[in-house]
C-alpha positions as CSV (number, residue, x, y, z in Angstrom):
1,M,-106.5,158.2,-10.1
2,N,-105.9,161.1,-12.4
3,F,-105.6,158.6,-15.2
4,F,-109.4,157.8,-15.0
5,K,-110.6,161.4,-15.3
6,S,-111.0,161.0,-19.1
7,F,-112.6,157.5,-18.6
8,T,-115.5,158.2,-16.3
9,S,-118.3,157.2,-18.6
10,I,-119.2,154.8,-21.4
11,K,-119.5,156.8,-24.6
12,L,-118.6,156.8,-28.2
13,P,-115.2,158.5,-28.6
14,E,-115.1,161.5,-31.0
15,K,-113.5,160.7,-34.3
16,N,-110.5,163.0,-33.9
17,I,-109.8,161.6,-30.4
18,L,-110.1,158.0,-31.5
19,I,-107.8,158.6,-34.5
20,S,-105.2,160.4,-32.3
21,L,-105.3,157.5,-29.8
22,L,-104.9,154.9,-32.6
23,E,-101.9,156.7,-34.0
24,E,-100.4,157.0,-30.6
25,V,-100.8,153.3,-29.8
26,L,-99.5,152.2,-33.2
27,T,-96.3,154.3,-32.5
28,V,-95.9,152.6,-29.1
29,L,-96.5,149.1,-30.5
30,S,-94.1,149.6,-33.4
31,S,-91.3,150.6,-31.0
32,E,-91.8,147.9,-28.4
33,N,-88.5,146.9,-26.5
34,E,-86.8,144.0,-28.3
35,V,-85.9,142.7,-24.8
36,Y,-89.4,141.5,-24.3
37,R,-90.8,141.6,-27.9
38,P,-88.1,140.3,-30.3
39,K,-88.3,141.3,-33.9
40,T,-88.7,138.9,-36.8
41,K,-85.8,137.6,-39.0
42,D,-86.7,140.6,-41.3
43,G,-86.5,143.1,-38.6
44,N,-90.3,143.5,-38.3
45,L,-92.6,143.4,-35.3
46,G,-92.6,139.9,-33.7
47,G,-95.6,138.0,-32.5
48,M,-94.2,136.8,-29.2
49,L,-93.7,138.4,-25.8
50,I,-91.0,137.0,-23.6
51,F,-90.6,137.8,-19.9
52,N,-87.9,136.2,-17.9
53,D,-88.0,138.5,-14.8
54,E,-89.5,138.1,-11.4
55,L,-92.4,140.5,-11.9
56,P,-95.8,139.0,-10.9
57,T,-98.3,138.8,-13.7
58,I,-102.0,139.3,-14.0
59,L,-103.8,137.5,-16.9
60,V,-107.2,138.9,-17.9
61,P,-109.6,136.8,-19.9
62,D,-111.8,137.9,-22.8
63,L,-113.2,141.3,-22.0
64,H,-115.9,141.5,-24.7
65,A,-116.9,145.2,-24.2
66,R,-116.8,144.9,-20.4
67,Y,-115.3,148.3,-19.7
68,N,-116.2,148.1,-16.0
69,F,-114.1,144.8,-15.7
70,L,-110.9,146.6,-16.7
71,Q,-111.7,149.7,-14.6
72,K,-112.3,147.5,-11.5
73,L,-109.1,145.6,-12.1
74,F,-107.0,148.7,-12.3
75,S,-108.6,149.9,-9.0
76,Y,-108.2,146.6,-7.2
77,K,-106.1,146.8,-4.0
78,N,-106.0,143.4,-2.5
79,L,-102.8,141.8,-3.8
80,F,-99.4,141.8,-2.1
81,D,-99.4,145.5,-1.4
82,K,-102.9,146.3,-0.1
83,K,-102.3,150.0,-0.1
84,K,-101.6,150.1,-3.8
85,S,-104.0,149.6,-6.8
86,V,-103.1,147.4,-9.7
87,Y,-102.6,150.5,-11.8
88,E,-100.3,152.0,-9.2
89,L,-98.3,148.8,-9.0
90,M,-97.9,148.9,-12.8
91,Q,-96.8,152.5,-12.6
92,E,-94.1,151.4,-10.0
93,N,-93.0,148.5,-12.1
94,K,-94.1,146.0,-9.5
95,I,-96.7,144.0,-11.6
96,R,-97.5,143.2,-15.3
97,V,-101.0,142.9,-16.8
98,I,-101.7,140.9,-19.9
99,C,-105.2,140.7,-21.5
100,V,-105.6,137.6,-23.7
101,G,-107.8,139.4,-26.3
102,D,-111.3,139.9,-27.5
103,G,-112.1,143.5,-26.8
104,L,-115.3,144.1,-28.9
105,H,-118.6,142.3,-29.1
106,S,-120.6,141.8,-25.9
107,E,-121.7,138.3,-27.0
108,K,-124.3,136.6,-24.8
109,R,-124.4,139.4,-22.3
110,G,-125.8,141.7,-25.1
111,K,-127.8,139.1,-27.0
112,D,-131.1,141.0,-26.8
113,R,-129.4,144.2,-27.8
114,W,-127.7,142.5,-30.8
115,L,-131.0,141.1,-32.0
116,K,-132.7,144.5,-31.8
117,A,-129.8,146.1,-33.5
118,Y,-129.9,143.5,-36.3
119,E,-133.6,144.1,-36.9
120,E,-132.9,147.8,-37.3
121,Y,-129.9,147.1,-39.5
122,L,-132.0,144.9,-41.8
123,N,-134.3,147.8,-42.1
124,G,-131.5,150.1,-43.3
125,N,-130.9,151.8,-40.0
126,I,-127.1,151.1,-39.6
127,L,-126.5,153.7,-36.9
128,N,-129.4,152.7,-34.6
129,K,-129.5,153.3,-30.9
130,Y,-128.8,149.6,-30.0
131,I,-125.6,149.4,-32.0
132,K,-124.5,152.8,-30.7
133,K,-124.8,151.5,-27.1
134,E,-122.9,148.3,-28.1
135,M,-120.1,150.2,-29.7
136,A,-120.0,152.8,-26.9
137,E,-119.2,149.9,-24.5
138,G,-116.7,148.3,-26.8
139,L,-114.8,151.4,-27.9
140,S,-114.8,152.9,-24.4
141,L,-113.1,149.6,-23.3
142,M,-110.6,149.7,-26.2
143,S,-109.8,153.3,-25.7
144,L,-108.9,152.5,-22.1
145,V,-106.8,149.5,-23.4
146,M,-104.9,151.7,-25.9
147,K,-104.4,154.6,-23.5
148,T,-103.0,152.3,-20.8
149,K,-100.7,150.7,-23.4
150,C,-99.4,154.2,-24.2
151,Q,-99.0,155.1,-20.6
152,L,-97.4,151.9,-19.4
153,P,-96.1,150.1,-22.5
154,K,-93.8,147.5,-20.8
155,N,-96.2,146.5,-18.1
156,F,-99.5,146.4,-19.9
157,H,-100.2,144.2,-22.9
158,F,-103.1,143.1,-25.0
159,L,-103.0,139.9,-27.2
160,K,-104.9,139.5,-30.4
161,G,-108.0,137.3,-30.2
162,N,-110.4,136.1,-32.9
163,H,-112.6,139.2,-32.3
164,E,-109.8,141.5,-33.2
165,N,-111.0,141.6,-36.8
166,I,-112.7,145.0,-37.3
167,L,-112.7,144.5,-41.1
168,N,-114.7,141.3,-40.7
169,E,-112.3,139.6,-43.2
170,T,-111.8,136.0,-43.9
171,S,-108.1,135.8,-44.6
172,N,-104.7,135.4,-42.9
173,G,-106.1,133.4,-40.0
174,N,-109.2,135.7,-39.5
175,F,-112.8,134.7,-40.1
176,S,-115.9,136.9,-40.5
177,F,-118.0,136.8,-37.4
178,F,-121.7,135.8,-36.9
179,K,-123.2,134.6,-33.7
180,F,-126.6,136.1,-32.7
181,A,-126.7,138.6,-35.6
182,S,-124.3,139.7,-38.3
183,E,-122.0,141.2,-35.6
184,G,-118.9,141.4,-37.7
185,E,-120.6,143.0,-40.7
186,M,-122.7,145.4,-38.5
187,V,-119.6,146.6,-36.6
188,F,-117.7,147.2,-39.9
189,D,-120.7,149.2,-41.3
190,F,-121.0,151.1,-38.1
191,M,-117.3,152.1,-38.1
192,V,-117.4,153.2,-41.7
193,N,-120.6,155.2,-41.3
194,Y,-120.1,156.7,-37.9
195,Y,-116.4,157.3,-38.4
196,D,-114.8,156.8,-41.8
197,I,-112.5,154.5,-43.8
198,K,-109.3,156.0,-42.3
199,T,-110.5,155.3,-38.7
200,I,-111.4,151.6,-39.5
201,E,-108.1,151.1,-41.4
202,L,-106.1,152.5,-38.4
203,Y,-108.0,150.3,-36.0
204,S,-107.3,147.3,-38.2
205,E,-103.6,148.2,-38.2
206,F,-103.8,148.3,-34.4
207,E,-105.3,144.8,-34.3
208,S,-102.7,143.5,-36.7
209,S,-99.9,144.9,-34.5
210,L,-101.0,143.0,-31.4
211,P,-98.9,140.1,-30.1
212,L,-100.2,136.6,-30.2
213,F,-98.3,134.7,-27.5
214,V,-96.7,135.2,-24.2
215,K,-93.8,133.2,-22.6
216,G,-93.3,134.1,-18.9
217,K,-90.9,132.7,-16.4
218,N,-93.2,129.9,-15.4
219,F,-96.2,130.1,-17.7
220,L,-97.4,130.4,-21.4
221,S,-100.5,132.1,-22.7
222,S,-102.4,133.0,-25.8
223,H,-106.0,133.8,-26.6
224,A,-106.9,130.2,-27.6
225,E,-105.5,126.7,-27.2
226,P,-102.8,126.1,-29.7
227,A,-104.0,123.7,-32.4
228,F,-100.5,122.4,-33.0
229,F,-97.0,122.6,-31.6
230,M,-95.0,125.8,-32.4
231,T,-91.4,126.8,-31.7
232,E,-90.3,130.1,-30.4
233,N,-88.9,131.0,-33.7
234,Q,-92.2,130.3,-35.4
235,L,-94.1,132.4,-32.8
236,I,-91.7,135.3,-33.2
237,N,-92.3,135.2,-37.0
238,S,-96.0,134.5,-36.7
239,M,-97.5,138.0,-37.5
240,K,-98.3,137.2,-41.1
241,D,-98.6,133.4,-40.7
242,G,-102.3,132.6,-41.1
243,N,-102.0,129.1,-39.8
244,I,-100.5,130.2,-36.6
245,I,-102.8,133.2,-36.2
246,Q,-105.8,130.9,-36.6
247,S,-104.3,128.3,-34.3
248,L,-103.8,130.8,-31.5
249,T,-107.1,132.6,-31.8
250,W,-109.8,130.2,-33.1
251,T,-109.1,126.7,-31.8
252,K,-112.2,124.8,-30.5
253,N,-112.1,122.4,-27.6
254,G,-110.7,119.1,-28.8
255,D,-109.7,120.5,-32.2
256,V,-105.9,119.9,-31.5
257,E,-103.1,117.6,-32.7
258,G,-102.0,115.6,-29.7
259,L,-101.0,117.7,-26.6
260,P,-99.6,120.8,-28.2
261,A,-99.8,123.0,-25.0
262,V,-97.9,120.4,-23.0
263,E,-95.3,119.9,-25.7
264,M,-94.8,123.7,-25.8
265,L,-94.4,123.9,-22.0
266,E,-91.9,121.1,-22.0
267,S,-90.0,122.7,-24.9
268,M,-89.9,126.3,-23.7
269,L,-90.0,125.9,-19.9
270,P,-88.1,122.6,-19.3
271,N,-87.0,123.7,-15.8
272,F,-90.5,124.2,-14.6
273,P,-92.4,120.9,-14.6
274,K,-95.5,122.5,-13.0
275,A,-95.7,125.4,-15.5
276,L,-99.2,126.0,-17.0
277,Y,-100.5,127.3,-20.2
278,F,-103.4,129.8,-19.8
279,A,-106.0,130.8,-22.4
280,G,-109.4,132.3,-22.8
281,H,-111.6,132.0,-25.9
282,R,-113.8,129.0,-25.0
283,P,-116.2,129.9,-22.1
284,V,-116.1,128.0,-18.8
285,Y,-118.8,128.0,-16.2
286,Q,-116.8,127.6,-13.0
287,N,-113.5,129.5,-12.3
288,Y,-111.5,127.3,-14.7
289,E,-111.4,124.1,-16.7
290,L,-108.3,121.9,-17.3
291,R,-107.3,120.1,-20.5
292,E,-104.2,118.4,-21.8
293,N,-103.4,116.4,-18.7
294,G,-104.2,119.3,-16.4
295,R,-101.6,121.7,-17.8
296,F,-103.8,123.8,-20.1
297,V,-106.0,126.1,-18.2
298,Q,-109.1,127.8,-19.6
299,F,-110.2,130.7,-17.3
300,H,-112.8,132.8,-19.3
301,N,-116.1,132.7,-17.4
302,P,-118.2,135.4,-19.3
303,N,-120.5,135.6,-16.2
304,K,-117.8,136.6,-13.8
305,M,-115.0,139.2,-13.5
306,N,-112.1,136.8,-12.7
307,F,-108.4,137.2,-13.4
308,V,-105.4,135.0,-12.9
309,Y,-102.5,136.0,-10.6
310,I,-99.2,134.5,-11.2
311,D,-96.3,134.6,-8.7
312,N,-93.1,133.5,-10.4
313,N,-91.6,132.2,-7.1
314,R,-94.2,129.5,-6.3
315,D,-96.5,127.0,-7.9
316,F,-99.9,128.2,-9.1
317,N,-102.8,127.7,-6.6
318,F,-106.0,127.2,-8.3
319,E,-108.0,128.0,-5.2
320,T,-106.4,131.4,-4.3
321,D,-104.8,132.6,-7.6
322,I,-108.0,132.9,-9.6
323,I,-109.4,136.1,-8.1
324,S,-112.9,137.5,-8.5
325,L,-113.8,141.2,-8.8
326,D,-117.5,140.5,-8.5
């Protein structure tokens, strides 16, 4: 595919290229079609995607700097048309791809690298070789995400996850991030020192422009399990609502009020009693785990390259519709 000619290796993007790409994707996001991304009551960008058509959907779990995951997915040719790749099917308006968020931070996969980068960081070496390798993976992935969004805006979407917080802020539903090292702080300092303030501010604006929630014909999806019940109106007007942002990006297993995913399915998709709510965020160690009476599906296995395939014309099959690229 000619599209991949500029994405043939994992490397840190040049500043001018990254800034240009961020400006382009911000223009695309700000002008999303109101048919599938309704605006808020004030006419601003809404937080909810709504798709009522028959287009099949691929849901992609947390990517966490796995550039090869997305590249393999785009090249995959074993769906309903075995002659066409997923990217070609998107080009022909025959399929939709939605990533549920978390682009940066390799997490456990890069634990040893994070620890080495942290040691260098504490010694004052902010732009050490370990963090450069980490950020090359993450920014290569996100450059591919942004470019795809610009190329195919109505058929490719990326939701905000809890790791979409380049400023490492604790406000408006975001929380600073620390797991194996001071990942959030280290990424912020890297971006400021390797690029500049303008670049990180543009990247933060990109993150803040990402939708939070998807309603399909027979499914719902967000990055994390909703902590409480939300209406469509609340979700459309959620972009600056810290409680909703936190709920849809940070919720831990069991940290919910009642059965919010089930209640939202019954409220938004009353004619589909077998509809499911899909999310990533919390890792699973098989292909999936079920919560909320079997209607909330977690499908982020960080050790696999699995995706969910949703056919709007039949019930979801857990044995065949969670597909591995490994």
